[in-house]
C-alpha positions as CSV (number, residue, x, y, z in Angstrom):
1,M,209.7,42.5,35.4
2,E,210.7,45.5,37.8
3,L,210.2,45.1,41.8
4,T,209.5,48.1,43.8
5,A,210.5,48.3,47.5
6,T,207.6,49.5,49.7
7,A,208.4,50.9,53.2
8,P,206.6,49.1,56.3
9,P,204.1,51.1,57.7
10,R,205.0,53.6,60.2
11,S,202.0,53.8,62.1
12,G,203.1,51.6,65.0
13,R,206.3,53.3,65.5
14,Q,204.6,56.6,65.5
15,A,202.1,55.7,68.0
16,A,204.5,54.6,70.7
17,P,206.0,58.1,71.0
18,T,202.6,59.5,70.8
19,A,201.5,57.5,73.8
20,K,204.8,58.1,75.8
21,R,204.3,61.8,75.2
22,R,200.9,61.9,76.4
23,K,201.5,59.9,79.4
24,S,204.4,62.6,80.2
25,Q,202.0,65.4,79.7
26,I,199.5,64.0,82.2
27,G,202.0,63.3,84.7
28,L,203.3,67.2,84.4
29,A,199.7,68.1,84.9
30,F,199.5,66.1,88.1
31,I,202.6,67.6,89.5
32,A,202.1,71.2,88.2
33,P,200.0,72.3,91.2
34,F,202.4,71.2,93.6
35,G,205.4,72.6,91.3
36,A,203.8,75.9,91.3
37,L,202.9,75.9,95.0
38,F,206.6,75.0,95.8
39,A,208.0,77.7,93.6
40,L,205.8,80.2,95.3
41,V,206.5,79.4,99.0
42,F,209.8,78.2,98.7
43,I,211.7,79.0,95.8
44,V,210.7,82.4,95.5
45,P,211.4,83.5,99.0
46,I,214.8,82.1,98.9
47,L,215.5,84.1,95.8
48,Y,214.1,87.2,97.3
49,A,216.2,86.7,100.5
50,A,219.2,86.3,98.4
51,Y,218.3,89.7,96.5
52,L,217.8,91.2,100.1
53,S,221.3,90.1,101.2
54,F,223.1,92.4,98.7
55,F,221.4,95.6,100.1
56,Q,221.7,97.6,103.5
57,D,219.3,100.3,104.6
58,K,221.4,103.2,105.3
59,L,220.3,106.5,106.9
60,V,222.1,108.2,103.9
61,G,221.2,106.9,100.7
62,G,218.3,104.6,102.0
63,N,218.3,100.9,100.6
64,T,221.7,100.7,99.1
65,F,223.5,97.8,97.2
66,V,226.5,96.9,99.1
67,G,227.3,93.5,97.3
68,L,228.7,90.9,99.7
69,A,229.3,93.5,102.5
70,N,226.7,91.8,104.7
71,Y,228.3,88.3,104.2
72,G,231.7,89.8,105.4
73,K,230.3,91.5,108.3
74,L,228.3,88.4,109.2
75,F,231.5,86.2,109.4
76,Q,233.0,88.7,111.7
77,D,230.1,88.8,114.0
78,P,230.7,87.3,117.4
79,Q,227.1,87.5,118.3
80,F,226.3,85.4,115.5
81,W,229.1,82.8,115.9
82,D,227.8,82.5,119.7
83,G,224.5,81.6,118.6
84,V,225.9,78.9,116.1
85,G,228.2,77.6,119.0
86,R,225.1,77.3,121.5
87,V,222.9,75.8,118.9
88,F,225.8,73.0,118.0
89,R,226.3,72.4,121.6
90,F,222.7,71.9,122.4
91,T,222.3,69.7,119.2
92,L,225.4,67.3,120.5
93,V,223.6,66.8,124.0
94,Q,219.9,67.0,123.3
95,V,219.4,65.0,120.1
96,P,221.2,61.8,121.4
97,I,219.3,61.8,124.6
98,M,216.0,62.6,122.8
99,L,216.9,59.5,120.2
100,I,218.0,57.1,122.8
101,F,214.6,57.8,124.5
102,A,212.5,57.3,121.5
103,M,214.4,54.2,120.5
104,A,213.9,52.6,124.2
105,L,210.4,53.5,123.9
106,A,209.8,51.8,120.4
107,L,211.4,48.7,121.4
108,A,209.5,48.5,124.6
109,L,206.2,48.9,122.6
110,D,207.4,46.4,120.0
111,S,208.3,43.6,122.7
112,M,204.7,42.8,123.0
113,R,205.0,42.4,126.5
114,L,203.3,45.9,127.4
115,H,199.5,46.1,127.8
116,G,197.8,48.8,126.1
117,T,200.3,49.7,123.5
118,K,197.7,51.6,121.1
119,F,197.0,54.0,124.3
120,L,200.7,54.0,124.9
121,R,201.4,55.1,121.2
122,V,198.9,57.7,121.2
123,T,200.0,58.9,124.8
124,I,203.5,59.3,123.8
125,F,203.0,61.0,120.4
126,L,200.5,63.3,121.9
127,P,203.0,65.8,122.7
128,Y,204.2,66.6,119.3
129,A,200.5,67.5,118.4
130,V,200.8,70.3,120.8
131,P,201.7,73.6,119.3
132,A,205.3,74.7,120.1
133,I,204.2,77.9,121.6
134,V,201.4,76.3,123.6
135,A,204.1,73.9,124.9
136,T,206.5,76.7,125.9
137,L,204.0,78.5,127.7
138,M,203.0,75.5,129.5
139,W,206.6,74.4,130.7
140,G,207.2,78.1,131.6
141,F,204.2,78.2,133.9
142,L,205.4,74.6,135.1
143,L,209.2,75.5,135.6
144,G,208.9,79.3,136.4
145,I,209.9,80.1,140.2
146,K,207.1,82.7,140.4
147,Y,204.4,80.2,139.7
148,G,204.2,76.4,139.3
149,L,206.0,73.3,140.4
150,F,209.5,74.8,141.2
151,G,207.9,77.8,142.8
152,S,205.8,75.7,145.5
153,L,208.5,73.3,145.9
154,N,211.0,76.2,146.7
155,E,208.4,77.9,149.1
156,A,207.9,74.3,150.7
157,L,211.7,73.1,151.0
158,G,213.1,76.6,151.6
159,T,215.2,75.9,148.4
160,D,216.2,78.4,145.6
161,I,216.2,76.1,142.6
162,D,215.7,78.3,139.1
163,P,215.5,76.0,135.9
164,F,215.3,79.2,134.1
165,S,218.8,80.6,135.6
166,P,221.3,81.8,132.9
167,G,223.1,78.7,133.4
168,T,220.4,76.3,133.2
169,T,218.0,77.8,130.6
170,L,219.5,75.7,127.8
171,I,218.8,72.5,129.8
172,S,215.4,73.5,130.5
173,I,214.8,74.3,126.6
174,G,216.3,70.7,125.9
175,V,213.7,69.3,128.3
176,M,210.6,71.0,126.5
177,V,212.4,69.9,123.1
178,T,212.8,66.2,123.9
179,W,209.4,66.1,125.5
180,A,207.6,67.5,122.4
181,F,209.9,65.5,120.0
182,T,210.2,61.9,121.3
183,G,207.0,60.6,120.3
184,F,207.7,61.5,116.7
185,N,211.0,59.9,116.8
186,M,209.5,57.1,118.5
187,L,206.9,56.4,115.8
188,I,209.6,56.3,113.1
189,F,211.5,53.7,115.1
190,Y,208.1,51.5,115.8
191,A,207.4,51.6,112.3
192,A,210.7,50.4,110.9
193,L,210.5,47.6,113.7
194,K,206.9,46.6,112.3
195,A,208.5,46.1,108.9
196,V,210.9,43.4,110.2
197,P,209.6,39.7,109.6
198,R,208.2,38.2,112.4
199,E,209.8,35.1,111.3
200,L,213.2,36.2,112.1
201,Y,212.5,36.5,115.8
202,E,211.0,33.1,115.9
203,A,214.0,31.6,114.3
204,A,216.3,33.5,116.6
205,A,214.3,32.2,119.6
206,I,214.4,28.6,118.3
207,D,218.1,28.8,118.1
208,G,218.1,30.0,121.8
209,A,218.4,33.7,121.6
210,N,217.2,35.7,124.4
211,E,215.4,39.0,124.2
212,F,218.4,41.0,124.6
213,Q,220.3,39.0,122.0
214,I,217.3,39.4,119.5
215,V,217.3,43.6,120.2
216,R,221.1,43.3,119.7
217,A,221.3,41.2,116.5
218,I,218.1,41.8,114.8
219,K,216.3,45.2,116.1
220,L,219.0,47.5,116.5
221,P,220.5,46.7,112.8
222,A,216.9,47.0,111.4
223,L,216.7,50.7,113.1
224,R,220.1,52.1,111.5
225,G,218.2,53.5,108.3
226,S,215.5,55.2,110.5
227,L,218.2,56.5,112.9
228,V,220.0,58.4,110.0
229,V,216.5,60.0,109.3
230,T,215.8,61.0,112.8
231,I,219.2,62.6,113.0
232,I,218.8,64.6,110.2
233,F,215.4,66.0,111.2
234,S,216.6,66.7,114.6
235,I,219.5,68.6,113.4
236,I,217.5,70.3,111.1
237,G,214.8,71.1,114.0
238,T,217.4,72.2,116.3
239,F,219.1,74.6,114.1
240,Q,215.5,76.2,113.5
241,M,215.0,76.7,117.3
242,F,213.1,80.0,118.0
243,N,209.8,79.6,119.9
244,E,211.3,78.9,123.1
245,P,214.0,81.6,123.3
246,Q,211.4,83.9,121.9
247,I,208.8,83.3,124.3
248,L,210.7,82.8,127.6
249,P,212.0,86.3,128.3
250,S,208.6,87.3,128.5
251,M,207.6,85.0,131.3
252,V,210.7,84.5,133.3
253,A,213.2,87.1,134.6
254,N,217.0,86.6,134.0
255,S,216.8,83.7,131.7
256,G,220.0,84.7,130.3
257,V,218.1,84.6,126.7
258,T,219.4,87.3,124.8
259,T,218.6,89.0,121.3
260,F,221.1,86.5,119.6
261,Y,220.5,83.4,121.7
262,T,220.1,81.2,118.6
263,P,220.3,82.5,114.7
264,N,217.1,82.1,114.0
265,L,216.3,84.6,117.0
266,Y,219.0,87.0,115.9
267,A,217.7,86.8,112.5
268,Y,214.1,87.7,113.6
269,N,215.4,90.7,115.9
270,L,217.7,92.0,113.3
271,A,214.7,91.9,110.6
272,F,211.8,93.2,112.6
273,T,213.4,95.1,115.6
274,G,216.7,96.5,114.3
275,S,215.3,97.0,110.5
276,Q,218.2,95.2,109.0
277,Q,216.6,92.9,106.5
278,G,219.5,92.6,104.3
279,Y,222.0,91.5,107.1
280,A,219.1,89.1,108.3
281,A,218.5,87.8,105.1
282,A,222.4,87.0,104.9
283,L,222.5,85.5,108.1
284,A,219.2,83.1,107.1
285,L,221.1,82.0,104.2
286,V,224.2,81.4,105.7
287,M,222.5,79.4,108.6
288,A,220.5,77.6,105.8
289,A,224.0,76.3,104.1
290,I,225.3,75.3,107.4
291,T,222.6,73.1,108.0
292,I,222.6,71.5,104.8
293,V,226.2,70.9,105.1
294,V,225.9,69.3,108.4
295,A,222.6,67.3,107.3
296,Y,224.4,66.1,104.2
297,A,227.6,65.0,106.0
298,V,225.6,62.8,108.5
299,Q,223.4,61.3,105.9
300,I,226.6,60.3,103.8
301,R,228.0,59.0,107.2
302,G,224.8,56.8,107.9
303,L,224.6,55.8,104.6
304,R,228.1,54.7,104.6
305,N,228.0,52.9,107.9
306,A,224.7,51.0,106.8
307,S,226.5,49.8,103.4
308,D,229.6,48.4,105.5
309,Q,227.0,46.2,107.6
């Protein structure tokens, strides 16, 4: 009597890949609108800027392909490096001051010793909701010596204080930026503190720790991850500084703001005033690469320090 081997049913094996494939298709359908929009407003402009960076608009010959000539010219451009150096100096001073203020405010709100914390959170965050152009106009009127607070103080006291003199304009811009973004960073720190279990505070208090010791041993270590995030966001924001130096020269005289005061302002003036779109595109791409490198270095260093703790 012969026995014939029969293969087991394969319907179960086929159903699993089919269901998995269907889930993948559903997931792709959900992210497709975002992917299309992301490509349209982010990827395509970058590729177009890269394309433009290989051309120059010449008097003879029109728009001409020049290869890497724009990049070679940029690396030898003292105006570009002057703007880059100014932005780096601004970042090294303004970002730590702003984050210290934001962290102090978050710790104060989390201490549960203040009345009206909800009102204070909204009040501190409110400057971030003010458009940058409106904020610049407001501070320009406030600090200008022809009108506003300092103009009245100079007239009353017989002084000659000018917050927008060439030597102090960058400091005044730092005050504007700090006022606008401290609240945003404060909320990030405050959210990180709220994620800390309250049992840790109670246990530390039972062990005899005072408020300062709790802040040093529990709260500050809990802020390391959010500190890395805020530093990266702040670096990206300061490297993109544009609104303040663009608007201030039309409001105050002798501010020291030049057409190449920051790299973004320089790229704008090259593209829309100097009709050098190719050179401006090369500048924008190089500045984006510098920003990515600096932000990535900060992220790696921050994550490494957090893992060592």
